[in-house]
C-alpha positions in Angstrom: 13.1 20.8 -12.3 14.2 17.1 -12.7 11.3 14.7 -13.2 10.4 11.0 -13.7 7.3 8.9 -14.4 5.5 8.3 -11.0 3.6 5.3 -12.5 6.8 3.4 -13.3 9.1 4.5 -10.4 9.3 2.8 -7.1 10.9 3.9 -3.9 14.2 2.0 -4.6 14.3 3.8 -8.0 13.8 7.2 -6.3 16.5 6.4 -3.8 19.0 5.6 -6.6 18.1 8.9 -8.3 18.6 10.8 -5.1 21.9 9.1 -4.4 23.2 10.0 -7.9 22.0 13.6 -7.5 19.7 13.2 -10.5 16.8 14.6 -8.5 16.3 16.3 -5.1 13.7 15.6 -2.5 12.1 18.9 -3.6 11.8 17.5 -7.1 10.3 14.2 -5.9 7.6 15.9 -3.9 6.6 18.2 -6.8 6.3 15.2 -9.1 3.8 13.4 -6.8 1.9 16.6 -5.9 1.4 17.2 -9.7 0.1 13.7 -10.1 -2.4 14.2 -7.3 -3.4 17.6 -8.8 -4.1 15.9 -12.2 -6.1 12.8 -11.0 -7.0 13.3 -7.4 -10.4 14.7 -8.2 -11.3 11.6 -10.3 -10.1 8.9 -7.9 -10.9 10.5 -4.5 -8.0 8.5 -3.0 -6.5 11.4 -1.0 -8.5 13.3 1.5 -5.9 16.0 2.1 -2.3 16.9 1.2 0.1 18.5 3.6 0.5 22.2 2.9 3.0 22.8 0.1 5.2 25.1 2.1 5.6 22.5 4.9 6.4 19.8 2.3 9.0 22.1 0.7 10.6 22.9 4.0 10.7 19.2 4.9 12.2 18.3 1.5 14.9 21.0 1.9 15.9 19.7 5.3 16.3 16.2 4.0 18.2 17.4 0.9 20.6 19.3 3.3 21.0 16.2 5.4 21.9 14.1 2.3 24.4 16.7 1.2 26.1 16.5 4.5 26.2 12.7 4.4 23.3 12.0 6.8 21.0 9.3 5.5 18.4 8.2 8.0 17.6 5.0 6.1 16.2 3.6 2.8 13.1 5.9 3.1 15.2 9.1 3.4 13.4 11.6 1.1 10.7 9.2 0.0 7.1 10.6 -0.1 4.4 8.5 1.4 0.8 8.8 2.5 0.8 8.8 6.3 3.5 8.2 9.0 7.3 7.5 9.1 8.8 10.9 9.9 11.8 9.5 11.9 12.7 7.3 9.0 13.2 10.3 6.8 10.0 9.9 4.8 8.0 12.9 3.6 4.3 12.7 4.5 2.3 13.9 1.4 -1.1 13.6 3.0 -3.9 11.5 4.3 -5.5 8.7 2.2 -9.2 8.1 1.9 -10.8 5.0 3.5 -14.1 3.4 4.1 -16.0 5.3 6.7 -15.0 4.1 10.1 -13.1 1.3 8.5 -16.4 -0.1 7.1 -17.7 -1.0 10.5 -20.9 1.0 10.1 -22.6 -1.7 8.0 -21.8 -4.4 5.6 -23.8 -2.7 2.8 -21.9 0.6 2.8 -19.7 0.9 -0.3 -16.0 0.2 0.3 -13.9 3.3 -0.2 -16.6 5.8 0.7 -16.3 8.4 3.4 -18.2 11.6 4.2 -15.0 13.7 3.8 -13.4 12.1 0.9 -16.3 10.7 -1.2 -16.2 7.5 -3.1 -12.7 6.2 -3.9 -12.4 4.9 -7.5 -10.1 2.3 -8.8 -7.3 3.5 -11.1 -7.8 0.3 -13.2 -11.5 0.7 -13.8 -12.5 3.0 -16.6 -16.1 3.5 -15.4 -16.9 4.4 -11.9 -18.2 1.9 -9.3 -21.9 1.2 -9.9 -24.0 1.7 -6.7 -26.3 -1.0 -8.0 -23.5 -3.6 -7.5 -22.4 -5.1 -4.2 -20.4 -2.9 -1.9 -17.1 -4.5 -2.9 -18.0 -5.6 -6.4 -15.1 -6.0 -8.8 -15.6 -2.5 -10.1 -15.0 -1.2 -6.6 -11.5 -0.4 -5.3 -12.0 -2.7 -2.2 -11.4 -1.6 1.3 -11.3 -0.4 3.9 -7.8 1.0 3.1 -9.1 2.0 -0.4 -7.3 5.3 -0.8 -3.9 3.9 0.3 -4.0 1.3 -2.4 -5.4 3.5 -5.2 -2.9 6.2 -4.4 0.1 4.0 -5.0 -1.4 2.4 -8.1 -2.2 5.9 -9.5 1.3 7.2 -8.9 0.3 9.6 -6.1 3.1 8.1 -3.9 5.4 5.1 -4.1 4.4 3.9 -0.6 1.3 4.1 1.5 0.1 2.9 4.9 -3.2 1.2 5.5 -4.8 -0.7 8.4 -6.6 -4.0 8.5 -9.0 -5.9 10.8 -9.8 -8.6 8.4 -9.0 -8.0 4.7 -8.7 -4.2 4.7 -5.1 -4.3 3.4 -5.2 -7.5 1.3 -8.4 -6.8 -0.6 -7.6 -3.2 -1.9 -4.0 -4.1 -2.5 -5.1 -7.1 -4.6 -7.4 -4.9 -6.6 -4.6 -2.4 -7.2 -1.9 -5.0 -8.1 0.3 -4.1 -5.1 2.3 -5.9 -2.5 1.1 -5.7 1.1 1.4 -7.5 4.4 -0.7 -7.5 7.6 1.9 -7.6 10.4 1.4 -9.8 13.4 -0.7 -8.1 16.0 1.5 -6.0 18.3 4.4 -5.9 15.8 3.5 -2.4 14.7 2.5 0.1 17.5 -1.2 1.0 17.3 -0.7 4.5 18.6 -2.8 7.0 16.5 -5.0 4.2 15.1 -8.7 4.1 15.9 -9.2 0.3 15.9 -12.3 -1.8 15.4 -10.6 -4.5 17.6 -7.4 -4.3 19.6 -7.0 -8.0 19.0 -7.2 -7.8 15.2 -6.2 -4.4 13.9 -2.7 -3.7 12.5 -1.1 -1.1 10.2 0.8 -2.3 7.2 2.5 -0.9 4.0 1.4 -1.0 0.4 4.1 -0.8 -2.3 4.9 -1.9 -5.9 7.9 -3.9 -5.0 8.8 -6.4 -2.2 12.0 -4.5 -1.4 10.0 -1.3 -0.7 7.6 -3.4 1.4 10.4 -4.8 3.5 12.1 -1.4 4.0 8.8 0.2 5.0 8.0 -2.6 7.4 11.5 -2.0 9.0 10.5 1.6 9.6 7.1 1.1 11.2 7.6 -2.0 13.4 8.5 -1.7 17.1 12.3 -1.4 17.1 12.5 -3.9 19.9 10.8 -6.5 17.7 12.5 -5.8 14.4 15.0 -8.4 13.1 18.6 -7.4 13.7 19.3 -7.4 10.0 15.9 -6.0 8.9 13.2 -7.6 6.8 15.0 -6.9 3.6 17.6 -9.5 4.6 15.0 -12.2 4.1 14.7 -11.3 0.4 16.7 -14.0 -1.3 16.5 -15.8 -4.6 16.2 -19.2 -3.1 13.2 -21.3 -2.0 15.0 -22.7 1.0 12.8 -22.5 4.2 9.9 -20.9 2.3 6.5 -22.0 3.4 3.4 -21.1 1.3 -0.2 -21.5 2.4 -3.4 -20.7 0.5 -7.1 -21.1 1.2 -9.3 -23.0 -1.1 -11.8 -20.4 -2.6 -14.5 -23.0 -2.6 -14.3 -23.5 1.1 -13.6 -19.9 2.0 -15.8 -17.8 -0.3 -16.4 -14.1 0.2 -19.8 -13.1 1.5 -22.2 -12.6 -1.5 -23.4 -9.4 0.1 -19.9 -8.1 -0.4 -18.9 -9.5 -3.8 -21.3 -11.3 -6.2 -20.8 -15.0 -6.7 -19.0 -16.0 -9.9 -18.7 -19.8 -10.3 -16.4 -19.4 -13.4 -14.1 -17.1 -11.5 -13.9 -19.6 -8.6 -13.1 -22.4 -11.0 -10.4 -20.3 -12.6 -8.9 -19.6 -9.1 -8.8 -23.3 -8.2 -7.1 -24.2 -11.6 -4.5 -21.5 -11.1 -3.8 -22.6 -7.5 -3.4 -26.2 -8.5 -1.1 -25.3 -11.4 1.0 -23.1 -9.1 1.3 -25.8 -6.5 2.5 -28.2 -9.1 5.1 -25.7 -10.3 6.3 -25.0 -6.8 6.8 -28.7 -6.1 8.8 -29.1 -9.3 10.9 -26.1 -8.4 11.5 -27.3 -4.9 12.6 -30.8 -6.1 15.4 -29.2 -8.2 17.1 -27.7 -5.1 
């Protein structure tokens, strides 16, 4: 069976391997299932995987389509955690998340659920300490904890999470991933149990911006999707780019969630100021 390193391979890489015939969809599924088998019990990022026989059947169908020249899109044959069947993706399973999207109480630990247990960050050697705040820096963040940890741990190249206020951004930040909270209504909410119809949205988590754009193309309402897709906006120029950031001194995280760290805030401000200066210099050159 052909193989690859799931920690260093993104969805675009997999698509290239599939196009060259270096791997099959069957091979790809087996690589990620093996990774989940190896580390799933430590990280608690995946609640359940799809039965192997169903995954193998789905992979075989997509391999046959590719052989006959039928490619549904950039996600054809790409394993993910939750959603995207029509786009040709293979749903490996269901990611863990904070119980009821963390709405049960602001002292419940992020990433804990009665079914999946406590999600652990792939980047923290020691487990989250219950004596710390519910989203302390040793915690994976949430509420889409399992979605983020799964991608960072090589369980899948793409995952889907949901957000009311920070539930995509926080865990993706902790896992060094790209994410985006789509505008409300852009992604259909069917199948999502929301905290608020006015705030909740599903969004992708990936290791590359291209994978993020391609996944967004697959989940948004087709009537609202740009005619050329979101990937068409990925250019190497700064033209028309607008960047906004919040001052961490004016918009701190609640200390019940993450402990206050004045040195860290000072570092954030310094980095933001340096980045702003660099952006101004870069923009002036064009």
